[in-house]
VEXTIMI-381370 format. One record per residue: residue in one letter; z, x, y of N, C-alpha, C in turn. Coordinates in steps of 0.05 Angstrom, whole numbers. Example, Ala and Ser with C-alpha at 12.3 -4.5 7.8 and 13.67 -1.06 7.14 Angstrom:
BEGIN
residuo n_pz n_px n_py ca_pz ca_px ca_py c_pz c_px c_py
a 156 264 -114 156 246 -90 156 264 -66
s 142 257 -45 143 273 -21 157 258 1
This chain:
BEGIN
residuo n_pz n_px n_py ca_pz ca_px ca_py c_pz c_px c_py
m 506 172 -453 490 161 -431 476 181 -418
t 446 180 -415 434 202 -403 416 191 -380
d 418 166 -371 396 157 -351 401 172 -328
i 375 175 -314 374 189 -289 355 172 -272
v 366 166 -246 354 154 -226 342 179 -205
f 319 178 -195 313 203 -181 297 197 -158
i 301 214 -138 283 212 -113 270 241 -110
e 246 243 -107 233 270 -105 220 271 -76
g 225 292 -64 208 300 -38 217 283 -18
l 243 273 -13 253 261 7 253 274 34
r 236 266 51 231 284 77 252 274 101
l 270 290 105 288 280 127 290 307 149
d 293 300 174 298 315 193 326 323 202
a 336 348 205 365 351 211 365 377 231
l 385 376 247 391 399 261 408 416 245
i 398 439 235 413 456 217 402 486 217
g 419 503 215 413 531 216 431 544 230
v 435 573 227 452 591 240 439 607 263
h 410 607 263 397 622 284 394 605 312
d 394 617 335 390 603 357 365 584 354
r 346 594 346 317 580 347 318 556 331
e 338 552 310 343 529 294 363 510 304
r 376 513 327 396 502 337 385 483 361
h 359 486 367 351 468 392 337 443 385
a 328 441 360 313 415 355 315 412 321
p 315 385 311 315 381 284 292 396 269
q 296 403 248 273 413 230 273 395 201
p 250 396 190 249 385 164 258 394 139
l 272 374 124 284 384 101 269 367 77
l 271 376 55 261 362 33 284 360 13
l 287 337 1 310 332 -19 296 322 -46
d 304 335 -66 299 327 -96 326 320 -106
i 329 294 -115 354 285 -120 356 273 -152
r 370 279 -170 370 268 -193 401 255 -197
m 405 230 -201 429 216 -202 431 205 -234
r 457 210 -243 467 200 -269 476 176 -265
f 469 154 -279 474 128 -276 468 113 -301
d 484 93 -311 483 80 -333 465 55 -324
n 437 57 -332 418 34 -325 417 10 -345
r 434 8 -364 430 -12 -386 440 -38 -373
i 463 -37 -356 466 -64 -345 445 -76 -328
a 434 -60 -309 411 -68 -294 386 -76 -312
a 381 -59 -328 358 -69 -347 362 -94 -359
s 384 -100 -368 391 -126 -379 393 -149 -359
s 402 -146 -341 403 -170 -318 381 -171 -300
d 365 -149 -297 342 -148 -279 346 -154 -252
t 370 -143 -247 382 -148 -218 389 -122 -204
l 379 -124 -182 380 -97 -164 410 -92 -159
a 427 -113 -154 455 -106 -151 469 -95 -173
d 459 -91 -197 468 -75 -220 459 -49 -223
a 439 -39 -203 421 -16 -206 433 3 -186
l 427 26 -191 428 47 -169 405 47 -151
d 407 35 -128 387 26 -111 375 55 -96
y 357 65 -108 344 90 -95 338 86 -66
e 324 59 -58 319 57 -29 345 59 -12
a 368 45 -24 390 47 -5 401 74 -2
v 399 91 -26 409 117 -23 395 131 -3
s 364 130 -6 350 146 14 353 139 45
v 359 114 48 367 103 77 394 115 86
r 415 113 67 439 127 75 439 149 80
l 423 168 65 420 194 70 410 203 96
a 387 185 99 370 192 126 391 188 149
e 404 164 149 424 160 172 443 183 170
y 457 193 148 478 213 153 465 238 161
v 444 245 149 435 272 156 425 272 188
a 415 252 197 409 251 228 429 257 246
q 457 250 236 478 255 255 495 280 248
t 482 296 232 498 322 224 487 349 243
d 498 367 242 490 390 254 504 415 242
f 505 419 217 514 438 200 499 464 208
m 513 484 203 503 511 204 484 517 177
l 498 513 154 490 520 128 477 494 112
v 457 502 94 445 481 78 466 476 55
e 480 493 52 502 493 28 522 469 35
t 529 468 61 548 449 72 534 421 67
l 512 422 80 497 392 79 489 383 50
a 485 401 32 480 392 5 505 383 -8
e 529 395 -2 551 386 -15 561 359 -5
c 557 356 19 566 331 33 546 308 22
c 518 314 23 504 294 10 507 287 -18
a 510 305 -37 523 300 -64 547 280 -64
d 566 291 -50 592 275 -47 584 246 -37
l 570 241 -19 565 214 -11 553 201 -29
i 530 211 -46 519 194 -68 539 186 -92
l 559 208 -99 580 200 -120 598 180 -110
t 608 182 -83 627 163 -76 618 137 -66
e 595 138 -54 583 113 -40 567 94 -63
f 553 109 -78 534 94 -97 541 95 -128
g 566 107 -132 574 106 -161 560 117 -181
a 544 139 -171 532 158 -193 550 174 -206
k 546 182 -231 568 193 -245 563 224 -245
g 539 234 -237 530 262 -232 509 262 -213
v 505 282 -200 485 286 -181 473 317 -184
r 447 318 -185 435 343 -182 420 343 -155
l 420 360 -135 412 359 -112 397 384 -104
k 369 384 -98 358 406 -87 349 402 -56
l 359 418 -41 355 415 -12 341 440 -2
s 314 434 4 298 456 15 290 455 44
k 287 479 58 278 482 88 251 493 83
p 227 477 85 202 487 85 191 503 106
d 204 504 128 193 515 153 214 543 159
a 231 550 142 252 571 146 241 595 149
l 225 604 132 211 631 130 182 628 131
a 171 645 149 140 644 152 125 652 125
n 136 669 108 121 680 83 134 665 57
a 147 641 58 156 631 39 150 601 41
a 144 586 17 137 558 18 161 540 25
a 189 552 19 215 537 23 237 556 15
v 260 551 25 283 563 19 303 539 17
g 328 547 1 347 523 0 364 531 -22
v 378 505 -28 399 511 -55 395 486 -68
e 403 490 -94 405 469 -115 436 468 -125
i 446 445 -123 473 443 -132 478 418 -153
e 495 421 -170 503 401 -188 530 392 -187
r 536 366 -182 564 356 -181 569 330 -199
g 592 326 -208 597 305 -227 591 315 -252
s 584 296 -270 580 301 -299 552 293 -308
f 537 311 -321 514 302 -333 516 302 -365
a 538 301 -376 542 299 -406 544 273 -412
s 540 266 -436 539 237 -445 563 226 -449
């Protein structure tokens, strides 16, 4: 099984960072998420309840991220991946978390992680 449900460029604001200038106001983050999920049941039933609901994932992540104040993007990425695995039943998740405004001379910085399984 190699089905992937994805969300690209999910823009969320978070209070995150280690520098004093980052601790006063939320800053934008971008998330690219690939979730391993068996889509065959949903495809057969044509029912959202059988699918990995990407809108529900994005809403839940927005709620979660808005209430965090982690220092490191590594911590936030780990917690977001765990949330997707435990609350939405994904078998695996690849998550790229970018801070587009972190460095003046770079388009973005961040981390990419993979948790769970992406094997068939």
